[in-house]
FIPAGU-252678 format. One line per field, with one value per residue (C-alpha): residue number from 1; x negated, y negated, z negated. Coordinates in steps of 0.2 Angstrom, whole numbers. Layout:
REM FIPAGU-252678
i NUM;...
xx X;...
yy Y;...
zz Z;...
This chain:
REM FIPAGU-252678
i 1;2;3;4;5;6;7;8;9;10;11;12;13;14;15;16;17;18;19;20;21;22;23;24;25;26;27;28;29;30;31;32;33;34;35;36;37;38;39;40;41;42;43;44;45;46;47;48;49;50;51;52;53;54;55;56;57;58;59;60;61;62;63;64;65;66;67;68;69;70;71;72;73;74;75;76;77;78;79;80;81;82;83;84;85;86;87;88;89;90
xx -452;-467;-480;-481;-497;-511;-511;-529;-526;-514;-517;-535;-539;-532;-532;-537;-519;-512;-525;-520;-502;-505;-514;-500;-487;-498;-499;-480;-477;-490;-482;-465;-472;-480;-464;-454;-466;-466;-447;-448;-446;-455;-469;-464;-447;-454;-466;-452;-441;-455;-459;-441;-439;-456;-451;-433;-441;-453;-439;-428;-442;-451;-439;-439;-452;-465;-462;-464;-480;-487;-481;-490;-506;-504;-511;-527;-529;-525;-538;-551;-549;-540;-528;-540;-543;-560;-559;-567;-580;-585
yy -200;-206;-195;-193;-202;-193;-198;-204;-214;-224;-227;-221;-232;-236;-254;-259;-265;-248;-239;-250;-246;-227;-228;-238;-225;-211;-219;-221;-203;-197;-206;-200;-182;-183;-190;-176;-162;-171;-170;-151;-149;-134;-140;-127;-135;-152;-147;-139;-155;-166;-157;-156;-175;-179;-168;-175;-193;-188;-181;-196;-208;-198;-185;-166;-162;-174;-168;-150;-154;-162;-147;-135;-143;-142;-124;-129;-145;-135;-122;-135;-142;-159;-157;-150;-162;-158;-155;-169;-161;-171
zz -1071;-1080;-1087;-1106;-1111;-1120;-1139;-1137;-1121;-1111;-1093;-1095;-1110;-1126;-1132;-1149;-1153;-1148;-1159;-1173;-1170;-1169;-1186;-1194;-1187;-1194;-1211;-1212;-1207;-1219;-1233;-1229;-1227;-1244;-1252;-1245;-1251;-1268;-1268;-1265;-1246;-1238;-1227;-1213;-1213;-1212;-1198;-1187;-1190;-1186;-1170;-1165;-1168;-1158;-1143;-1143;-1142;-1128;-1118;-1121;-1116;-1102;-1096;-1098;-1085;-1091;-1109;-1104;-1095;-1111;-1121;-1109;-1114;-1132;-1135;-1126;-1137;-1153;-1149;-1145;-1163;-1158;-1172;-1185;-1199;-1207;-1226;-1237;-1248;-1264
């Protein structure tokens, strides 16, 4: 099975088109997330559903072993701040 690509690269490099597509995907998901929160859904429930959906998709695309290897690296990436979004101060 293929390895799950890192979000910041695909086969060592990320093309500009791939980066644009990822930003567009993030914008769609962010909009849907905000709409769900506005409609009263709990963010913890949304996060768990989003993780389940994402992992299910990775397993379907790359297989269980590759998805598991990807998941094993998540704790290190979280601790290193890769998923931390700086607060905008005005």
